[in-house]
DRENDO-1510 file (C-alpha; in Angstrom, 1 decimal, always signed):
<recs>
REC; n; res; u; v; w
REC; 1; MET; +37.8; +65.0; -8.5 .
REC; 2; THR; +37.4; +61.9; -10.6 .
REC; 3; LEU; +34.0; +60.3; -11.5 .
REC; 4; ARG; +34.9; +57.2; -9.5 .
REC; 5; THR; +35.4; +59.4; -6.3 .
REC; 6; LEU; +32.1; +61.2; -6.9 .
REC; 7; LEU; +30.2; +57.8; -7.3 .
REC; 8; LEU; +31.9; +56.4; -4.1 .
REC; 9; GLY; +30.9; +59.6; -2.2 .
REC; 10; ALA; +27.3; +59.4; -3.4 .
REC; 11; CYS; +27.1; +55.7; -2.4 .
REC; 12; SER; +28.5; +56.5; +1.1 .
REC; 13; ALA; +26.1; +59.4; +1.5 .
REC; 14; LEU; +23.1; +57.1; +0.6 .
REC; 15; ALA; +24.3; +54.5; +3.1 .
REC; 16; PHE; +24.8; +57.1; +5.7 .
REC; 17; ALA; +21.3; +58.3; +5.1 .
REC; 18; GLY; +20.0; +54.8; +5.8 .
REC; 19; ILE; +19.2; +54.0; +2.2 .
REC; 20; ALA; +21.1; +50.7; +2.1 .
REC; 21; SER; +20.9; +48.5; -1.0 .
REC; 22; ALA; +18.3; +45.7; -0.7 .
REC; 23; GLU; +19.3; +42.1; +0.2 .
REC; 24; THR; +18.2; +39.6; -2.4 .
REC; 25; LEU; +16.9; +36.2; -1.4 .
REC; 26; THR; +16.9; +33.4; -4.0 .
REC; 27; ILE; +14.0; +31.0; -3.4 .
REC; 28; ALA; +13.8; +27.6; -5.0 .
REC; 29; THR; +10.3; +26.4; -5.3 .
REC; 30; VAL; +7.9; +23.9; -7.0 .
REC; 31; ASN; +5.5; +24.8; -9.8 .
REC; 32; ASN; +2.3; +24.0; -8.1 .
REC; 33; GLY; -0.7; +26.2; -7.5 .
REC; 34; ASP; -0.1; +27.1; -3.9 .
REC; 35; MET; +3.5; +28.1; -4.5 .
REC; 36; ILE; +2.6; +30.2; -7.5 .
REC; 37; ARG; -0.1; +32.0; -5.5 .
REC; 38; MET; +2.5; +32.8; -2.8 .
REC; 39; GLN; +4.7; +34.5; -5.4 .
REC; 40; LYS; +1.7; +36.7; -6.4 .
REC; 41; LEU; +1.1; +37.8; -2.8 .
REC; 42; THR; +4.7; +38.8; -2.0 .
REC; 43; ASP; +3.9; +42.5; -2.3 .
REC; 44; ASP; +2.6; +42.1; +1.3 .
REC; 45; PHE; +6.0; +40.8; +2.4 .
REC; 46; LYS; +7.9; +43.6; +0.5 .
REC; 47; LYS; +5.7; +46.2; +2.1 .
REC; 48; LYS; +6.7; +44.9; +5.5 .
REC; 49; ASN; +10.4; +44.3; +4.5 .
REC; 50; PRO; +11.4; +46.9; +1.9 .
REC; 51; ASP; +15.1; +46.0; +2.4 .
REC; 52; ILE; +14.6; +42.4; +1.1 .
REC; 53; ASP; +14.2; +41.6; -2.6 .
REC; 54; LEU; +13.0; +38.2; -3.8 .
REC; 55; GLU; +14.2; +36.2; -6.8 .
REC; 56; TRP; +12.3; +33.0; -7.7 .
REC; 57; VAL; +13.5; +29.8; -9.2 .
REC; 58; THR; +10.3; +27.8; -10.0 .
REC; 59; LEU; +10.8; +24.2; -11.1 .
REC; 60; GLU; +8.9; +21.0; -11.9 .
REC; 61; GLU; +8.9; +18.7; -8.9 .
REC; 62; ASN; +11.5; +16.1; -10.1 .
REC; 63; VAL; +13.8; +18.9; -11.4 .
REC; 64; LEU; +13.5; +20.9; -8.1 .
REC; 65; ARG; +14.5; +17.9; -6.1 .
REC; 66; GLN; +17.5; +17.2; -8.3 .
REC; 67; LYS; +18.8; +20.7; -8.3 .
REC; 68; VAL; +18.2; +21.5; -4.6 .
REC; 69; THR; +19.8; +18.1; -3.5 .
REC; 70; THR; +22.9; +18.7; -5.7 .
REC; 71; ASP; +23.3; +22.3; -4.5 .
REC; 72; ILE; +23.0; +21.5; -0.8 .
REC; 73; ALA; +25.2; +18.4; -1.0 .
REC; 74; THR; +28.0; +20.3; -2.8 .
REC; 75; LYS; +27.5; +23.5; -0.7 .
REC; 76; GLY; +26.8; +25.3; -4.0 .
REC; 77; GLY; +25.1; +28.2; -2.2 .
REC; 78; GLN; +22.7; +29.0; -5.1 .
REC; 79; TYR; +19.6; +29.3; -2.9 .
REC; 80; ASP; +18.8; +31.1; +0.4 .
REC; 81; VAL; +15.4; +29.4; +0.8 .
REC; 82; LEU; +14.6; +25.9; -0.3 .
REC; 83; THR; +11.2; +24.2; -0.8 .
REC; 84; ILE; +11.8; +20.7; +0.4 .
REC; 85; GLY; +9.6; +17.8; +1.5 .
REC; 86; THR; +9.1; +15.9; +4.7 .
REC; 87; TYR; +11.5; +13.2; +3.4 .
REC; 88; GLU; +14.5; +15.5; +3.2 .
REC; 89; VAL; +14.1; +17.6; +6.4 .
REC; 90; PRO; +15.2; +15.0; +9.1 .
REC; 91; ILE; +17.9; +13.5; +6.9 .
REC; 92; TRP; +19.4; +16.9; +5.9 .
REC; 93; ALA; +19.1; +18.2; +9.5 .
REC; 94; LYS; +21.1; +15.2; +10.8 .
REC; 95; GLN; +23.8; +15.9; +8.2 .
REC; 96; GLY; +24.1; +19.6; +9.3 .
REC; 97; TRP; +22.8; +20.9; +5.9 .
REC; 98; LEU; +19.9; +22.9; +7.3 .
REC; 99; LEU; +19.7; +25.7; +9.9 .
REC; 100; PRO; +17.3; +25.4; +12.8 .
REC; 101; LEU; +14.4; +27.9; +12.7 .
REC; 102; ASP; +14.8; +29.5; +16.1 .
REC; 103; ASN; +13.6; +33.1; +15.3 .
REC; 104; LEU; +10.3; +32.8; +13.6 .
REC; 105; GLY; +8.9; +35.5; +15.9 .
REC; 106; ALA; +6.6; +35.7; +19.0 .
REC; 107; SER; +3.4; +35.7; +16.9 .
REC; 108; TYR; +4.3; +32.7; +14.9 .
REC; 109; ASP; +2.7; +30.1; +17.3 .
REC; 110; VAL; +4.7; +26.9; +16.6 .
REC; 111; ASP; +2.4; +25.0; +18.9 .
REC; 112; ASP; -0.5; +25.6; +16.4 .
REC; 113; LEU; +1.2; +23.4; +13.9 .
REC; 114; LEU; -0.5; +20.0; +13.5 .
REC; 115; PRO; +1.5; +17.5; +15.6 .
REC; 116; ALA; +1.8; +14.9; +12.7 .
REC; 117; ILE; +3.3; +17.6; +10.4 .
REC; 118; ARG; +5.5; +19.2; +13.0 .
REC; 119; SER; +7.1; +16.0; +14.1 .
REC; 120; GLY; +8.1; +15.1; +10.6 .
REC; 121; ILE; +10.1; +18.3; +10.2 .
REC; 122; SER; +11.8; +18.4; +13.6 .
REC; 123; GLN; +15.0; +17.0; +14.8 .
REC; 124; ASP; +15.9; +16.7; +18.5 .
REC; 125; GLY; +13.0; +18.9; +19.3 .
REC; 126; LYS; +14.0; +21.7; +17.0 .
REC; 127; LEU; +12.1; +22.9; +13.9 .
REC; 128; TYR; +14.4; +22.7; +10.8 .
REC; 129; ALA; +11.7; +23.7; +8.3 .
REC; 130; ALA; +8.3; +25.4; +8.4 .
REC; 131; PRO; +5.4; +23.8; +6.6 .
REC; 132; PHE; +3.8; +25.8; +3.8 .
REC; 133; TYR; +1.1; +23.2; +3.3 .
REC; 134; GLY; +0.6; +19.7; +4.5 .
REC; 135; GLU; -1.3; +16.9; +2.9 .
REC; 136; SER; -2.4; +13.3; +3.0 .
REC; 137; SER; -4.1; +11.6; +0.0 .
REC; 138; MET; -7.7; +10.8; -0.6 .
REC; 139; VAL; -10.3; +9.9; -3.3 .
REC; 140; MET; -11.8; +12.8; -5.3 .
REC; 141; TYR; -14.7; +11.7; -7.5 .
REC; 142; ARG; -17.5; +12.9; -9.8 .
REC; 143; LYS; -20.8; +12.6; -7.9 .
REC; 144; ASP; -22.7; +13.1; -11.2 .
REC; 145; LEU; -21.0; +10.1; -12.8 .
REC; 146; PHE; -21.6; +8.0; -9.8 .
REC; 147; ASP; -25.3; +8.9; -9.7 .
REC; 148; ALA; -25.7; +8.1; -13.4 .
REC; 149; ALA; -24.1; +4.7; -12.8 .
REC; 150; GLY; -26.3; +4.0; -9.7 .
REC; 151; LEU; -23.2; +4.0; -7.5 .
REC; 152; LYS; -22.7; +5.4; -4.0 .
REC; 153; MET; -19.2; +6.2; -2.8 .
REC; 154; PRO; -18.6; +5.0; +0.8 .
REC; 155; ASP; -16.7; +7.4; +3.1 .
REC; 156; ALA; -14.0; +4.6; +3.5 .
REC; 157; PRO; -14.0; +2.6; +0.2 .
REC; 158; THR; -12.1; -0.6; -0.6 .
REC; 159; TRP; -9.8; -1.0; -3.6 .
REC; 160; ASP; -12.2; -3.6; -5.0 .
REC; 161; PHE; -15.0; -1.0; -4.9 .
REC; 162; ILE; -12.8; +1.6; -6.6 .
REC; 163; ALA; -11.8; -0.8; -9.4 .
REC; 164; ASP; -15.4; -1.8; -10.0 .
REC; 165; ALA; -16.7; +1.8; -10.0 .
REC; 166; ALA; -13.9; +3.0; -12.3 .
REC; 167; LYS; -14.8; +0.5; -15.0 .
REC; 168; LYS; -18.5; +1.3; -14.7 .
REC; 169; ILE; -18.1; +5.1; -15.1 .
REC; 170; THR; -15.5; +4.9; -18.0 .
REC; 171; ASP; -16.8; +6.1; -21.3 .
REC; 172; LYS; -13.7; +6.3; -23.6 .
REC; 173; ASP; -15.8; +7.5; -26.6 .
REC; 174; LYS; -16.6; +10.7; -24.6 .
REC; 175; GLU; -13.0; +10.8; -23.2 .
REC; 176; ILE; -14.2; +10.1; -19.7 .
REC; 177; TYR; -11.8; +7.8; -17.8 .
REC; 178; GLY; -12.9; +6.1; -14.6 .
REC; 179; ILE; -9.7; +6.8; -12.8 .
REC; 180; CYS; -6.5; +8.9; -13.0 .
REC; 181; LEU; -3.5; +7.8; -11.0 .
REC; 182; ARG; +0.2; +8.9; -11.1 .
REC; 183; GLY; +2.3; +7.1; -13.7 .
REC; 184; LYS; +5.3; +9.5; -14.2 .
REC; 185; ALA; +8.5; +8.0; -12.9 .
REC; 186; GLY; +10.0; +9.5; -9.7 .
REC; 187; TRP; +10.3; +8.6; -6.0 .
REC; 188; GLY; +8.0; +11.5; -5.3 .
REC; 189; GLU; +5.7; +11.0; -8.3 .
REC; 190; ASN; +4.5; +7.5; -9.1 .
REC; 191; MET; +6.3; +5.9; -6.2 .
REC; 192; ALA; +4.6; +8.2; -3.6 .
REC; 193; PHE; +1.3; +6.8; -4.8 .
REC; 194; LEU; +2.4; +3.2; -5.3 .
REC; 195; THR; +4.3; +3.0; -2.0 .
REC; 196; ALA; +1.2; +4.3; -0.1 .
REC; 197; MET; -1.0; +1.9; -2.1 .
REC; 198; SER; +1.2; -1.1; -1.5 .
REC; 199; ASN; +1.2; -0.5; +2.2 .
REC; 200; SER; -2.6; -1.2; +2.1 .
REC; 201; PHE; -1.9; -4.4; +0.2 .
REC; 202; GLY; +0.4; -5.6; +2.9 .
REC; 203; ALA; +3.6; -4.9; +0.9 .
REC; 204; ARG; +6.7; -3.2; +2.2 .
REC; 205; TRP; +10.0; -1.9; +0.7 .
REC; 206; PHE; +12.3; -3.8; +3.1 .
REC; 207; ASP; +12.0; -6.5; +5.7 .
REC; 208; GLU; +13.5; -6.0; +9.2 .
REC; 209; GLN; +17.0; -7.0; +7.8 .
REC; 210; TRP; +16.7; -4.3; +5.0 .
REC; 211; LYS; +16.2; -7.0; +2.3 .
REC; 212; PRO; +14.1; -5.6; -0.5 .
REC; 213; GLN; +10.6; -7.2; -0.8 .
REC; 214; PHE; +9.7; -6.8; -4.5 .
REC; 215; ASP; +9.9; -10.6; -5.0 .
REC; 216; GLN; +7.0; -11.1; -2.5 .
REC; 217; PRO; +3.4; -11.8; -3.5 .
REC; 218; GLU; +2.0; -8.6; -1.9 .
REC; 219; TRP; +4.0; -6.4; -4.3 .
REC; 220; LYS; +2.9; -8.5; -7.3 .
REC; 221; ASP; -0.8; -8.2; -6.2 .
REC; 222; ALA; -0.5; -4.4; -5.8 .
REC; 223; LEU; +1.3; -3.7; -9.1 .
REC; 224; ASN; -0.9; -6.0; -11.1 .
REC; 225; PHE; -4.0; -4.4; -9.6 .
REC; 226; TYR; -2.6; -0.9; -10.5 .
REC; 227; VAL; -1.5; -1.7; -14.1 .
REC; 228; ASN; -4.7; -3.7; -14.9 .
REC; 229; LEU; -6.9; -0.9; -13.5 .
REC; 230; MET; -5.2; +1.8; -15.5 .
REC; 231; LYS; -5.3; -0.2; -18.7 .
REC; 232; GLU; -9.1; -0.8; -18.3 .
REC; 233; ALA; -10.2; +2.6; -16.9 .
REC; 234; GLY; -7.3; +5.0; -17.1 .
REC; 235; PRO; -6.4; +7.7; -19.6 .
REC; 236; PRO; -4.0; +7.1; -22.5 .
REC; 237; GLY; -0.4; +8.0; -21.9 .
REC; 238; ALA; -0.8; +7.6; -18.1 .
REC; 239; SER; +2.8; +6.6; -17.7 .
REC; 240; SER; +3.7; +10.3; -18.3 .
REC; 241; ASN; +1.2; +11.8; -15.9 .
REC; 242; GLY; +2.1; +13.2; -12.5 .
REC; 243; PHE; +0.2; +15.4; -10.1 .
REC; 244; ASN; -0.2; +18.4; -12.5 .
REC; 245; GLU; -1.2; +16.4; -15.5 .
REC; 246; ASN; -3.9; +14.5; -13.6 .
REC; 247; LEU; -5.1; +17.7; -12.0 .
REC; 248; ALA; -5.6; +19.1; -15.5 .
REC; 249; LEU; -7.5; +16.0; -16.6 .
REC; 250; PHE; -9.8; +16.1; -13.6 .
REC; 251; GLN; -10.5; +19.8; -13.9 .
REC; 252; THR; -11.5; +19.4; -17.5 .
REC; 253; GLY; -13.9; +16.6; -16.7 .
REC; 254; LYS; -11.9; +13.7; -18.1 .
REC; 255; CYS; -11.5; +11.7; -14.8 .
REC; 256; GLY; -14.2; +10.0; -12.9 .
REC; 257; MET; -12.0; +9.5; -9.9 .
REC; 258; TRP; -8.5; +10.7; -8.8 .
REC; 259; ILE; -6.6; +9.4; -5.8 .
REC; 260; ASP; -4.0; +12.0; -4.9 .
REC; 261; ALA; -2.9; +14.7; -2.6 .
REC; 262; THR; -5.6; +16.3; -0.3 .
REC; 263; VAL; -4.2; +19.7; -1.3 .
REC; 264; ALA; -5.8; +19.2; -4.7 .
REC; 265; ALA; -9.2; +19.4; -3.2 .
REC; 266; SER; -9.3; +23.3; -3.3 .
REC; 267; PHE; -8.2; +23.3; -7.0 .
REC; 268; VAL; -10.9; +20.8; -8.2 .
REC; 269; SER; -13.6; +22.6; -6.1 .
REC; 270; ASN; -12.7; +26.1; -7.5 .
REC; 271; PRO; -15.2; +27.1; -10.2 .
REC; 272; LYS; -12.7; +29.5; -11.7 .
REC; 273; GLU; -10.3; +26.6; -12.4 .
REC; 274; SER; -12.5; +23.5; -12.6 .
REC; 275; LYS; -15.3; +22.6; -14.9 .
REC; 276; VAL; -16.6; +20.1; -12.5 .
REC; 277; ALA; -16.3; +22.1; -9.3 .
REC; 278; ASP; -19.9; +21.6; -8.2 .
REC; 279; LYS; -19.8; +17.9; -8.8 .
REC; 280; VAL; -16.9; +16.7; -6.7 .
REC; 281; GLY; -17.1; +14.4; -3.7 .
REC; 282; PHE; -14.4; +13.2; -1.3 .
REC; 283; ALA; -13.6; +9.9; +0.4 .
REC; 284; LEU; -10.7; +8.4; +2.4 .
REC; 285; ALA; -8.0; +6.6; +0.5 .
REC; 286; PRO; -8.9; +2.9; -0.2 .
REC; 287; ASP; -7.9; -0.2; +1.8 .
REC; 288; LYS; -7.8; -4.0; +1.3 .
REC; 289; GLY; -9.2; -4.9; +4.8 .
REC; 290; LEU; -5.7; -5.3; +6.3 .
REC; 291; GLY; -5.8; -2.3; +8.6 .
REC; 292; LYS; -3.9; +0.2; +6.5 .
REC; 293; ARG; -5.3; +2.7; +4.1 .
REC; 294; GLY; -3.4; +3.8; +0.9 .
REC; 295; ASN; -2.9; +7.4; +2.1 .
REC; 296; TRP; +0.4; +9.2; +2.6 .
REC; 297; LEU; +1.7; +12.1; +4.8 .
REC; 298; TRP; +3.6; +14.9; +3.3 .
REC; 299; ALA; +4.3; +18.6; +3.7 .
REC; 300; TRP; +6.1; +21.1; +1.3 .
REC; 301; ASN; +8.3; +23.1; +3.6 .
REC; 302; LEU; +10.5; +26.1; +3.5 .
REC; 303; ALA; +14.0; +25.7; +4.9 .
REC; 304; ILE; +17.4; +27.5; +5.0 .
REC; 305; PRO; +20.5; +25.8; +3.8 .
REC; 306; ALA; +23.4; +25.9; +6.3 .
REC; 307; GLY; +25.6; +27.7; +3.7 .
REC; 308; SER; +23.3; +30.7; +3.3 .
REC; 309; GLN; +24.8; +34.1; +4.1 .
REC; 310; LYS; +21.4; +35.6; +4.4 .
REC; 311; SER; +19.8; +33.5; +7.1 .
REC; 312; GLU; +18.2; +36.4; +9.0 .
REC; 313; ALA; +16.3; +37.7; +6.0 .
REC; 314; ALA; +15.5; +34.1; +4.9 .
REC; 315; GLU; +13.9; +33.3; +8.3 .
REC; 316; LYS; +11.8; +36.5; +8.0 .
REC; 317; PHE; +10.5; +35.4; +4.7 .
REC; 318; ILE; +9.7; +31.8; +6.0 .
REC; 319; ALA; +7.9; +33.3; +9.0 .
REC; 320; TRP; +5.8; +35.4; +6.7 .
REC; 321; ALA; +5.0; +32.7; +4.2 .
REC; 322; THR; +4.0; +30.0; +6.8 .
REC; 323; SER; +2.2; +32.3; +9.3 .
REC; 324; LYS; -1.5; +32.6; +10.4 .
REC; 325; ASP; -1.4; +36.1; +8.8 .
REC; 326; TYR; -0.5; +34.6; +5.5 .
REC; 327; THR; -3.4; +32.2; +5.7 .
REC; 328; ASN; -5.7; +35.2; +6.4 .
REC; 329; LEU; -4.1; +37.1; +3.5 .
REC; 330; VAL; -5.0; +34.2; +1.1 .
REC; 331; ALA; -8.5; +34.1; +2.4 .
REC; 332; GLU; -8.9; +37.8; +2.0 .
REC; 333; LYS; -7.6; +37.8; -1.6 .
REC; 334; ASP; -8.8; +34.4; -2.9 .
REC; 335; GLY; -11.3; +33.1; -0.4 .
REC; 336; TRP; -11.1; +30.6; +2.4 .
REC; 337; LEU; -11.3; +27.7; +0.0 .
REC; 338; ASN; -7.8; +28.5; -1.1 .
REC; 339; ALA; -6.1; +28.8; +2.3 .
REC; 340; PRO; -3.0; +26.6; +2.5 .
REC; 341; PRO; -4.2; +23.4; +4.1 .
REC; 342; GLY; -2.8; +20.8; +6.4 .
REC; 343; THR; -0.5; +22.7; +8.7 .
REC; 344; ARG; -2.4; +24.5; +11.4 .
REC; 345; THR; -4.9; +23.3; +14.0 .
REC; 346; SER; -6.5; +26.8; +14.1 .
REC; 347; LEU; -7.5; +26.5; +10.4 .
REC; 348; TYR; -9.6; +23.4; +11.1 .
REC; 349; SER; -11.4; +25.0; +14.0 .
REC; 350; ASN; -12.2; +28.1; +11.9 .
REC; 351; PRO; -16.0; +28.0; +11.0 .
REC; 352; GLU; -15.4; +30.2; +7.9 .
REC; 353; TYR; -12.9; +27.6; +6.5 .
REC; 354; GLN; -15.2; +24.7; +7.4 .
REC; 355; LYS; -18.0; +26.3; +5.5 .
REC; 356; ALA; -15.9; +27.2; +2.4 .
REC; 357; ALA; -14.0; +23.8; +2.3 .
REC; 358; PRO; -16.3; +20.7; +2.1 .
REC; 359; PHE; -13.1; +18.6; +2.2 .
REC; 360; ALA; -11.7; +20.1; +5.4 .
REC; 361; LYS; -12.7; +17.2; +7.8 .
REC; 362; MET; -11.7; +14.5; +5.2 .
REC; 363; THR; -8.3; +16.2; +4.9 .
REC; 364; LEU; -7.7; +16.4; +8.6 .
REC; 365; ASP; -8.9; +12.7; +9.1 .
REC; 366; SER; -6.6; +11.6; +6.4 .
REC; 367; ILE; -3.6; +13.4; +7.8 .
REC; 368; ASN; -4.3; +12.1; +11.3 .
REC; 369; SER; -4.7; +8.5; +10.1 .
REC; 370; ALA; -1.3; +8.3; +8.5 .
REC; 371; ASP; +1.4; +6.9; +10.8 .
REC; 372; PRO; +5.0; +7.3; +9.5 .
REC; 373; THR; +6.3; +5.2; +12.4 .
REC; 374; LYS; +4.1; +2.2; +11.5 .
REC; 375; PRO; +3.5; +2.6; +7.8 .
REC; 376; THR; +2.9; -1.0; +6.8 .
REC; 377; VAL; +1.0; -4.1; +7.9 .
REC; 378; LYS; +4.2; -6.0; +8.8 .
REC; 379; PRO; +7.1; -4.6; +10.9 .
REC; 380; VAL; +9.7; -2.5; +9.0 .
REC; 381; PRO; +13.0; -0.9; +10.1 .
REC; 382; TYR; +12.2; +2.4; +8.5 .
REC; 383; VAL; +10.0; +5.5; +9.0 .
REC; 384; GLY; +7.9; +7.1; +6.3 .
REC; 385; VAL; +4.5; +6.3; +4.7 .
REC; 386; GLN; +5.1; +7.0; +0.9 .
REC; 387; PHE; +8.9; +7.0; +1.2 .
REC; 388; VAL; +11.7; +5.4; +3.2 .
REC; 389; ALA; +13.5; +7.9; +5.3 .
REC; 390; ILE; +17.1; +6.9; +4.4 .
REC; 391; PRO; +19.4; +9.0; +2.1 .
REC; 392; GLU; +19.6; +6.3; -0.5 .
REC; 393; PHE; +15.9; +6.2; -1.1 .
REC; 394; GLN; +15.9; +9.1; -3.7 .
REC; 395; GLY; +18.0; +7.1; -6.1 .
REC; 396; ILE; +16.5; +3.7; -5.4 .
REC; 397; GLY; +12.9; +5.1; -5.4 .
REC; 398; THR; +13.4; +6.8; -8.8 .
REC; 399; ALA; +15.0; +3.8; -10.4 .
REC; 400; VAL; +12.2; +1.5; -9.1 .
REC; 401; GLY; +9.7; +4.2; -10.3 .
REC; 402; GLN; +11.1; +3.9; -13.8 .
REC; 403; GLN; +10.6; +0.2; -13.9 .
REC; 404; PHE; +7.0; +0.5; -12.7 .
REC; 405; SER; +6.3; +3.3; -15.2 .
REC; 406; ALA; +7.6; +1.1; -18.0 .
REC; 407; ALA; +5.2; -1.7; -16.8 .
REC; 408; LEU; +2.3; +0.8; -17.0 .
REC; 409; ALA; +3.4; +1.8; -20.5 .
REC; 410; GLY; +3.5; -1.9; -21.5 .
REC; 411; GLN; +7.2; -1.8; -22.3 .
REC; 412; VAL; +7.9; -4.6; -19.7 .
REC; 413; SER; +5.7; -7.0; -17.8 .
REC; 414; VAL; +4.8; -6.6; -14.2 .
REC; 415; ASP; +7.0; -9.6; -13.3 .
REC; 416; GLN; +10.0; -8.1; -15.2 .
REC; 417; ALA; +9.5; -4.8; -13.5 .
REC; 418; LEU; +9.4; -6.4; -10.0 .
REC; 419; GLN; +12.4; -8.6; -10.8 .
REC; 420; SER; +14.4; -5.5; -12.0 .
REC; 421; ALA; +13.3; -3.6; -8.9 .
REC; 422; GLN; +14.4; -6.4; -6.6 .
REC; 423; GLN; +17.8; -6.6; -8.3 .
REC; 424; LEU; +18.6; -2.9; -8.3 .
REC; 425; ALA; +17.4; -2.3; -4.8 .
REC; 426; THR; +19.4; -5.3; -3.5 .
REC; 427; ARG; +22.5; -4.0; -5.3 .
REC; 428; GLU; +22.2; -0.5; -3.9 .
REC; 429; MET; +21.3; -1.6; -0.3 .
REC; 430; THR; +24.3; -4.0; -0.3 .
REC; 431; LYS; +26.6; -1.3; -1.6 .
REC; 432; ALA; +25.4; +1.2; +1.1 .
REC; 433; GLY; +26.0; -1.4; +3.8 .
REC; 434; TYR; +22.4; -2.1; +4.9 .
REC; 435; ILE; +22.6; -5.7; +3.8 .
REC; 436; LYS; +25.5; -7.6; +5.3 .
</recs>
């Protein structure tokens, strides 16, 4: 008997005995705190699913988007579970690139998902992704710096108040900057913030005939306001800062205010991670008195590409990672403060969470106040608060983001950045057939 025959016989015996080889899921995810925590807690999943192994591909946000989009569009099949945003889900579902999540299990309780979040990841009444966490945006600020400057933050501030306060609490000699805002180029980086902000200034990406609007006064007002504010009260090198960079600045006490994702509230309030944890206050995203606040609506979701050969195992993992039980697991291991926010109604009616998370009500109010179907002051032909839900937006949004980041860095003027944005957006929208 040859060695090969012996090995084959041994493998057959193991399989017969029910000791099958484990199935490995490759999961593409983003390098933020909640996703990294999920990786650390997967022993719980393994215990319940010993026949499924997990392989992680953890990437920076812009890189993740690029790699996942390329893979799914080319049917590359590299990943079994994708971490994707509210922007991609309906577009990719329409294109047949995602599998519907029909078997999340009886205990999953789909109806517990917050309506605003659930509707953004559904297509024709079917769920095509499950939200790991949901968010809007809000103001996080240093109460001690406000007290020292004799300032009181309103629950619903205006942009003018924010600008005035930022200048008053800036102390560049002590490396304390009045405000930190995203400057890193990317449709989901600086343009998420700037699109939401511009909505409150009365600006819009396109008019009702899909003509780009960067040549209109509302965009000029918004971009000038942003660039001038960051020059006067922002940190050096702001054009390179995205979510993670600003989080680090805030946690180390270098930002007086930070307007960004509500999901950051637990990180800045955690004394293990933040030097200013006991000094943080929260307020709604600012407005200009036009009826729209500068806050967005987003969820990071887990989805299964249509080409996956391991959809059953992938759906088991997604059900585990986005369940009520997972929320309870995080609370048990790391405290209720760190429970993944913004996805489930039950979390916001939980007294333990309300007690642990001083930002809970502000987060829920921010999520509920964002309206993707009416994102701007004037009518628009698109859906989406901090993005435009068309396939071409990724490319156009990032190209515009590069222009605006260059304006923040002082490489071009605000007028030049807006002119370039108008030209490139018009060219791409004409090429894509939106503009006749």
